[in-house]
N, C-alpha and C positions, 0 to 999 in steps of 0.2 A: 472532664468538668466543663470545658468550653461548650461542648455539644449539649450537655444537660442545661447549662445556663441559657443557650440560644433556644433550645426547645421550650424551656419554661417561659422565656420572654416572648417567643412567638405565640405561645398559648395565651399569654396575657394580652398581647396585641389583638389577637382574634377575639378573645373574650370582650375586650373593650369595644370592638366593632359590633359584636352581638348585643352587648348591653346598651349601646347607643341606637339599636334598632337597625343596624346595617349588616348585610350579609355579603360575603365575597361575590363579586360579579362572575357570572358564568361565561360571559363572552366579552371579547375585546373587539372593537370596531377595527376594520382593516385600515391601513394607512391610506390617506388620500393624496391625490397628485398636486393639487394646488390649494393655496390658502382660501380662495373663494369657495371651492368645492368643500374644503374642510369646514368652513363656517356653515354652509348649507347643511352638510351632513350632521354637524353637531346640533344645529337647531332642530333637525328632524328627529334625532335619536337621543337628545339630552335626557329625556325622561327614562329611557331604558338603560342608559349607561350608569355604572357605579361611579362613585367619586374616586379620586386618585388612590386613596388607601385601599378601597375595595378592589379596584382593578389590579393593583400591585399584588395584593394578597391572592386574588383569584388566578393570577398568572402562574403562581407556584414557584417562580424562580427568584422571588424577592423576600424570602422568609427572614433572612437576616436583617434586611432593611426594615421590614415590618416590626421585628423585635426591637431594633434600635429606635424606631419612631416611638414605640411604646415606652421604652426606657427613658427617652428624652421628653416624654409628655408632649409629643407633636402630632399624635394621631388626630385629635380634634381639630387642630389647625389645618391639616391637609384634607380634612373632611369638610372644611368651610367653603364659603362661596367662591373664593378665588377670583379670577382664574389664576392658575399656577402652571408653570412649566417645570417639570421635575426631570433631572438627569439622574436616572435610577441605576445605582450599581447592583449587579447581580450577586447572588450568593457566592459565586466563584470570585468576584471582585473583592468581597469582604474577606474570603478565605486567603486571598493573596496578600493581605496586610501582614506586616511583620509579626512574628509569633508573639502572642501575649498582648498585642495592641488592642484588639477588639475587647478582650476581657477587661483590660484597664479602662477602656472607654465606657463600658457598661457598669462600672462601679458608681454608686450614688454620688461620691465626691467629685466625679468627673462629668456630671450631667451637663454643665454649662459648655464644656468643650465638645461633648457629643452633639449638643444642640447646634453649636456653631458649625460643626462639620456637616451635619445633615442639612441645615439651611443654606450652606454653601452650594448644595446641589439643586437649589430651587431658585427660579427666576420669576418675578412677578409678571403676570400677563401670560398670554398664549403665544409661544414662538414655535412655528411649524418648521419642519426641515427645509422647506423651500425658502424660508426667510432667513436662514442662518448664513452669516457671512463672517469672514475673518475679522477679528478684532477682540476688544475686551468687553465682557458682559458683566453687568452689575448683578450681584446675587441678593437674595433676601437676607443673607448673613451680613451684608454691607460692603464686602470687598468684591473684587472682580476676579474672573478667571479669563484666560486667553483662549480664544477659539481659532483654530487653523483649519481652513477648508481646502488647502492645496492638494491634499491626498486623502479624501474622505473628510470626516469631521473629527478633529482631535482636540481635547481640552487639556490645557496646561502641559501639552507635550507628552502626556502619559495615558489619558483615558480616551479610548476610541468609542465613538457612537456606533453601536452595532444594530440598532433597530430604532425606527423613528415614528412619530405621529400616532402613538397609541392613545386613543381618545378616552377621556373620562368626562363625567358631567361637569367637573369644575376645572378642567385644564387638559394638558397633554403630557405624555411621558415619552422620554427618549431613553433608551437603554444604553448604559456605558459599561465598559469592561474593567474599570478600575475605580477605586474610591479616591476622590480628589480632596486634598487637605487645604484649608484656607491658610493664608499667611499667618504666622504666629503660633501655629500648633507645633509644640515641641515634642516630637515623638520620643526622643531619648529620655526626656523628663517623665513622660507617661510610663515608659518601660522601666525606669529606674526605680 
């Protein structure tokens, strides 16, 4: 049932992209070494890059994220002008959530919770890997998450950044290996 729901939601998200005149990006720009180079590269290729949603869908490893964005009615937001920095959990990261949690989050009555979780993965502006430092980061959701750079980049002590500086026309994506939950999300209540 879970796989069918995810497949259906992924189809809806892709359909939403097509209906809004957007197609998944075929290519993702290579990470850049410095912020200045990233800005020059972005300015030169902005017209050829897809937006954050298109790049994520085109990558093929964020189908659950795309489905969740569709269910939470956030596709249009992340196709907007931005700029945004998205810490994007992979399909494996969503699969590692406690059994039944993703299904619960995708229910219509939990859309506000799903929106808060997804916007907790988004930071306003463009933050490149070279600019990341240890400390608290304010998210679009409104609360903060903790970044530790002492051994790679780890968010809230649980999510490792596994790929950085994936460029989009309206921001940048960093890949993480776990879904991070904002303060106040009661997993037990969602599963009960």
